[in-house]
N, C-alpha and C positions, 0 to 999 in steps of 0.2 A: 616411459620414464626411468624405471628400474636397469634397466638394461643400459641406459645413457649414463646413470650414476654408477653402475659397475665398472663402465669403461672408462669413467673420469676418476676412478678410485674414491668415489664420494660414498661409496655403500656400506662400509663400514659403520656399524651402529644402527642400520636399518631395521626397523620392525614392521613386517608385513602381516596384514590379516587377508586372507585369501581362503575361502572356503572350499575351492576346489582342490587345494593342495599346492604343492611347489610347481611352479610350470616348467617345462621342459627348458633346458640350457641353465637353469639356475641351481641345479643340484649340488655344485661344486662351488659355488658362489660363497667365498668367506665374509663373515661378519653380518650376515643376514639372518636374523631371527624370524622363523615363520609360525604363524598361529591360524587356526580355523576360524575363530570366532572372536569377537571383542572382549566376551567375558573370559577368554584365557589369559588375557594380558596381564602381566605381573600389577599389583596394585601400587607398588613403588616406582613405577616407570613414569619418567618425567620425560617430556618430548619438547625438541626446539620447534618442530614443525608437524604438524598432522596434515596429510593429504589425502582428500577424498577424491578417488578416482573410481567411482561406482556409476551405473546407469541411472538416471533420473526416476524410473520406474521404482527404485528400492532405495531412493536417499531419505525418504522420510522414515525409512525404518532403520537404516545405519547411523545417520549423523546424530542422533539424540545419546546413542551409547558413548559418546566423547563428550558430553555436557560437563562431567566431572572434571575432564583435563582443562576446562576453560581457565586459564591464569595469565597474566601480563605476557609473561615470558613464552609464551607458547603461541606459535603462529599456526592458523587455519588455513588451509590452501584447497580450495573447491575448483574440481574441474568436470562438475556436474552440470551439464547443460540445463539452461532455465531456472536455475536454482538462484534467486536472488540474493544481495547481502541481507536483505530485512529477514527473508525466509530463514538463511543460515542464523541470523541473530535469534530468533524465536526460538530455535531449538539447541542453540549453544549457550544462550545468555550473553554476558558481558566477555566478550571474546576478540581478538585481533583476527580479522578475516579478510582473506583476498579472494575474490572471484575470478576466475579465469577461464577463456575461450581458447584452447587450442585447436588444431585441425589435424587429419590424419597424416600427413607428411611426418607428423611427429614421430611415426614408427620407425623412420630411418634418419631420425635426428635431423630433418629438414623442415620442421613446421614452424609456424608462425603462433605464438600464444599472447594474446592481448589481456591485461590484468586490470582489476580496480579494485581497490582497498578502503576498508572502513576507516573511521579516524582513530582507531586504537591500534593499528599498524604503525609501526616505528619505522625510521628511516633504515635502522639496522635490519628489520624484519623485512623490510621491501627488498634490500640487498641480498637477504637470504633466499628471498622467493626469486629473484633473479638466477642466483645460482642453481638452484634446483632447475627452474625451466630452461637454462642454458643446456640442460642433457638432452632437450629435444628440439632445439632449434634457437630461431631469435625469439626475442620479447620485446612487448611494448606496454606502455601503461595508458589508461585513461583516468580522468577524474570525474568523469559524468557517467554515471551507471547505466543511463539511458542508451548511451552509445553502444554498450554491449550488444544490443539486439541488431545494431547494424553491423558489427563486428562479425557477429554470428551469421548474417547474410552474405557478406562479403568473404571472410577468410574461413568461417567454421564451415559453411556449406560450399565454400569455392573450389575445392578439389572435385566435387561432382560434377560442375560445370565444366571443369577442365577436361575430366574424364569424358564426358558427352562430346567435348569438341575432338577428341582422338577419335571417339567412335565415328562421329560425322564425316571426318576427314578421310578415315578408312572407308567407309562405305561409299562416299564420292569416289575416291580412286579406284574402289571396286566396279562401281557403275561405269567407269570410263575405260574399263578392260584391264585395270592391273589385277595379279593374284593376288587372293585374301591375304596371305601372309606377307607379301610385300607391301601391301597397301597399309596393312595395320602397322608393319617396321617404319615405314616411311612417316605416319602419323605421330607414332610415339617418339620417334627419334626429334622429329621437327620442333613439336612441342616441349619435350625436355630440353632440347639445346637452344631453343628460343627464350625459354624462361631461365636458364642460367646465363646466357648473353646479357638478358635484360637484367639480371642480380647483379652481374659483376661490371658491367658497361658504365661508365660515366655519362654517357647520353641518355635521354628520358625516352619512354617507350614512343612517343611520337616521332622523335628524329630517328629512331631505329626502324620504324615501320617506313619512314619517308626514304631510307636508305634503300629498302629492298625494292622501292617502287619506281621504274622507269616511266616516263610520259608515252602514252600509247602503247605499253608492256602489257604482260599476260598480267602482272600484279594488279596492276591499275583497271585492268578489266574485272577483276575478280573482286576488289574494293568497291568499283561501282555498285556492285548488288549488297555487299555487306553495309556499307555505309550510305545507303539509301535511307529515306524517310523513315521506312518501317525496317531498318535492317538492325544488325547486330548490336550497336549502341542503345537502342531504344528497348531492343529485347531483353538484354542484360539489366537495364534500369528496371523494368518491369518485374524480371525474375528477384532481384536483389530486394524492391519493395514488398513484393509478397512473401519473401522468406522473414524479412526484419518485422511484418506484420504478424506472421505466424509465430515468431520468437516472442513477441509481447504477448502475444495469448495465451503461451506455455508458461510464461513467468510466475514463478510462486515464491 
């Protein structure tokens, strides 16, 4: 996110707490103040937004340090997987909080992040959150927090499903005689290109699929396997159901 803010000229005035020190590439970034712990932060510091970008395993240790910062004009944005608005509220008190679920393509500015706000978040703070999230890709909002578990299963975990598809395509090509490097190149380029086409096309994915499929052709032969009763659609459905159920178990 910080790289995106730097690229967009939004990094001036950013304060970052990073115990590991300044990451590579940020040594010359202007307008960013770095601290190794929250205890080092100036007492007079007032923030428009506080972003929690930490692992779930340490969130309960980190978040309470910022309870004293909770005031109506300060927005808290959580990117902590599984951490509910209620859980954050217990640790922060009366605060404006947004819970988000990004995904790993955020690392290249092509992620999708879904956000859910508690009642204390104002319209202006939602707009601020949108500007912050724009640094890592697209964003969308849901009003029902229960949907965040499904969001986690579809887009949060989704990149892993796509990477598995790339692996499977490459392995299948290799099994049919392609050299390893060519099989992988074809799989990556096909998935990446198809995804971009789906993103920019005015046609829906069903129509795009049908555009590739000639009656009695090679694609039809493959789809007869993938779209069988026990095929890809049902398999993906079971996978998303399992991921959503696990997200509910992990929520706190």
